[in-house]
C-alpha positions as CSV (number, residue, x, y, z in Angstrom):
1,M,65.4,124.4,121.5
2,T,66.2,122.2,118.5
3,V,66.9,118.5,118.8
4,T,70.5,119.1,117.7
5,S,71.1,121.7,120.4
6,L,69.5,119.5,123.0
7,A,71.7,116.6,121.9
8,R,74.8,118.8,122.0
9,G,73.8,120.0,125.5
10,T,73.5,116.4,126.7
11,V,76.9,115.5,125.3
12,L,78.5,118.6,126.9
13,A,76.9,117.7,130.3
14,W,79.2,114.7,130.4
15,S,82.2,116.4,128.9
16,V,85.5,116.1,130.8
17,P,85.5,119.7,132.0
18,N,82.0,119.2,133.5
19,I,82.9,115.9,135.0
20,L,85.8,117.7,136.8
21,T,83.4,120.2,138.1
22,Y,81.1,117.5,139.4
23,G,84.1,116.0,141.1
24,R,84.8,119.3,142.8
25,V,81.2,119.4,144.1
26,A,81.6,115.8,145.3
27,A,84.8,116.7,147.1
28,V,83.0,119.1,149.4
29,P,81.4,116.6,151.8
30,L,84.5,114.4,151.6
31,V,86.8,117.2,152.8
32,A,84.3,118.3,155.4
33,A,84.0,114.7,156.7
34,C,87.8,114.3,157.0
35,L,88.1,117.7,158.9
36,F,85.4,116.5,161.3
37,W,88.1,114.4,163.0
38,P,90.9,116.9,163.5
39,E,92.5,114.7,166.1
40,F,93.5,112.1,163.5
41,A,96.5,113.0,161.4
42,W,95.5,110.7,158.6
43,A,92.1,112.4,158.2
44,R,93.8,115.8,158.0
45,W,96.2,114.7,155.3
46,L,93.4,113.0,153.4
47,A,91.4,116.2,153.6
48,L,94.4,118.1,152.2
49,A,94.9,115.6,149.4
50,I,91.2,115.8,148.3
51,F,91.3,119.6,148.6
52,I,94.4,119.9,146.4
53,A,92.8,117.6,143.8
54,A,89.7,119.7,143.9
55,A,91.6,123.0,143.6
56,V,93.5,121.7,140.6
57,T,90.2,120.9,138.8
58,D,89.2,124.5,139.4
59,F,92.0,125.4,136.9
60,L,91.7,122.4,134.6
61,D,87.9,122.5,134.0
62,G,87.9,126.0,132.6
63,Y,91.2,125.5,130.7
64,L,90.0,122.3,129.0
65,A,86.6,123.7,128.3
66,R,88.2,126.5,126.3
67,A,90.9,124.4,124.7
68,W,88.5,121.7,123.6
69,S,85.6,124.1,122.8
70,Q,83.4,122.3,125.3
71,Q,82.1,125.4,127.2
72,S,78.5,124.9,128.3
73,R,75.9,126.8,130.3
74,L,75.8,124.0,132.8
75,G,79.6,124.3,133.4
76,Q,79.3,128.1,133.6
77,M,76.6,127.7,136.3
78,L,78.2,125.0,138.3
79,D,81.9,126.2,138.3
80,P,81.4,129.2,140.6
81,I,79.0,127.2,142.8
82,A,81.5,124.4,143.2
83,D,84.2,127.0,144.2
84,K,81.9,128.7,146.8
85,L,80.8,125.4,148.3
86,L,84.3,124.1,148.7
87,V,85.6,127.4,150.2
88,A,82.6,127.8,152.6
89,A,82.7,124.3,153.8
90,V,86.4,124.3,154.5
91,L,86.3,127.7,156.3
92,M,83.4,126.5,158.5
93,M,85.3,123.3,159.5
94,L,88.5,125.2,160.2
95,V,86.7,127.7,162.4
96,A,84.9,124.8,164.2
97,D,88.2,123.1,165.0
98,H,89.9,126.4,166.0
99,T,92.5,126.4,163.3
100,I,91.0,129.7,162.4
101,A,90.4,131.5,165.7
102,S,90.3,134.8,167.4
103,Y,90.6,137.8,165.0
104,S,91.2,135.6,162.0
105,I,87.6,134.5,162.1
106,A,86.8,138.0,160.8
107,A,88.8,137.2,157.6
108,A,86.6,134.1,157.2
109,I,83.5,136.1,157.6
110,I,84.6,138.7,155.1
111,I,85.3,136.0,152.5
112,L,81.9,134.3,153.1
113,C,80.0,137.6,153.0
114,R,81.6,138.6,149.8
115,E,80.6,135.3,148.2
116,V,77.0,135.9,149.2
117,L,77.2,139.5,147.9
118,V,78.5,138.5,144.5
119,S,76.0,135.6,144.2
120,G,73.2,138.0,144.9
121,L,74.6,140.6,142.4
122,R,75.0,138.0,139.7
123,E,71.4,136.9,140.2
124,F,70.1,140.5,140.1
125,L,72.2,141.4,137.0
126,A,71.2,138.2,135.2
127,D,67.6,139.4,135.3
128,L,68.7,142.6,133.6
129,K,70.7,140.6,131.0
130,V,73.9,142.1,132.3
131,S,77.0,140.0,132.7
132,L,79.5,140.3,135.6
133,P,82.8,139.1,134.3
134,V,85.5,137.8,136.6
135,S,88.3,140.3,137.0
136,K,92.0,139.3,137.0
137,V,92.3,140.4,140.6
138,A,89.4,138.1,141.5
139,K,91.2,135.2,139.9
140,V,94.3,136.0,141.9
141,K,92.2,136.3,145.0
142,T,90.7,132.8,144.4
143,A,94.1,131.3,143.8
144,L,95.5,132.9,147.0
145,Q,92.4,131.8,149.0
146,L,92.9,128.2,147.9
147,V,96.6,128.2,148.8
148,A,95.8,129.7,152.2
149,L,93.2,127.0,152.9
150,G,95.6,124.3,151.9
151,F,98.1,125.6,154.5
152,L,95.4,125.7,157.1
153,I,94.1,122.3,156.4
154,A,97.6,120.9,157.0
155,G,97.5,123.0,160.2
156,P,99.1,121.7,163.3
157,Y,100.3,118.5,161.5
158,G,102.0,120.6,158.9
159,D,103.6,122.7,161.7
160,E,105.2,119.5,163.0
161,I,106.9,119.0,159.6
162,L,107.6,122.6,158.7
163,P,107.1,125.2,161.5
164,G,105.1,128.2,160.5
165,V,102.6,126.4,158.2
166,T,99.5,127.6,160.2
167,P,100.7,131.2,160.6
168,T,101.5,131.4,156.9
169,G,98.1,130.1,156.1
170,L,96.5,132.8,158.4
171,I,98.5,135.6,156.8
172,L,97.5,134.4,153.3
173,L,93.9,134.2,154.5
174,W,94.0,137.8,155.6
175,V,95.6,138.9,152.3
176,S,92.9,137.1,150.3
177,A,90.3,138.7,152.6
178,L,91.6,142.1,151.7
179,L,91.5,141.3,148.1
180,T,88.0,140.0,148.6
181,L,87.0,143.4,149.9
182,Y,88.6,145.1,146.9
183,T,86.9,142.8,144.3
184,G,83.6,142.8,146.2
185,W,83.5,146.6,146.1
186,D,84.1,146.6,142.4
187,Y,81.3,144.1,141.8
188,L,79.0,146.1,144.2
189,K,79.7,149.3,142.3
190,A,78.8,147.6,139.0
191,G,75.6,146.3,140.5
192,L,74.6,149.7,142.0
193,R,75.2,151.4,138.6
194,E,72.6,149.1,137.0
195,A,70.2,149.3,140.0
196,I,70.0,153.1,139.9
197,G,70.1,153.3,136.2
198,E,73.5,155.0,135.6
199,P,75.0,154.7,132.1
């Protein structure tokens, strides 16, 4: 690695897109901490505000990185990690406070299992120098998943303002879980093709 490339990498590490990604990672414990006290309405609304801000950065960091030619390996590594941390933490907290309960817990399990599966496949394929691009359906799934979690974070306090917030969130969670199965199967097929040596 040359001095020039090292210097550029250092500059990109503190680019606006990467700072937004760092912010999304930092939002994870903050959202989880707010959801730890579901009996307080202010904590729930604060969790929603932080979550929405984090979700917006999920779109902005990639967009700005491309628009400003500030794409970096660090950003490519951290972006999906930040997404998975945020989604996993929120799902676990919502299950813990019974916003997600009964059969809907299966949807949360499907989403979490898919994230583990795809992470494992990416690691395996990276050793083979094979990329696993994000499909358009996967991007829709991610967006729908974030919207569903936003509804569910509002939960019972949202229902007091607009009845049906929690049921809507649960329906969207199931839809995103079904899309998760679809995209997970696509990624699994791609991984299996490389694992068994198919052209």
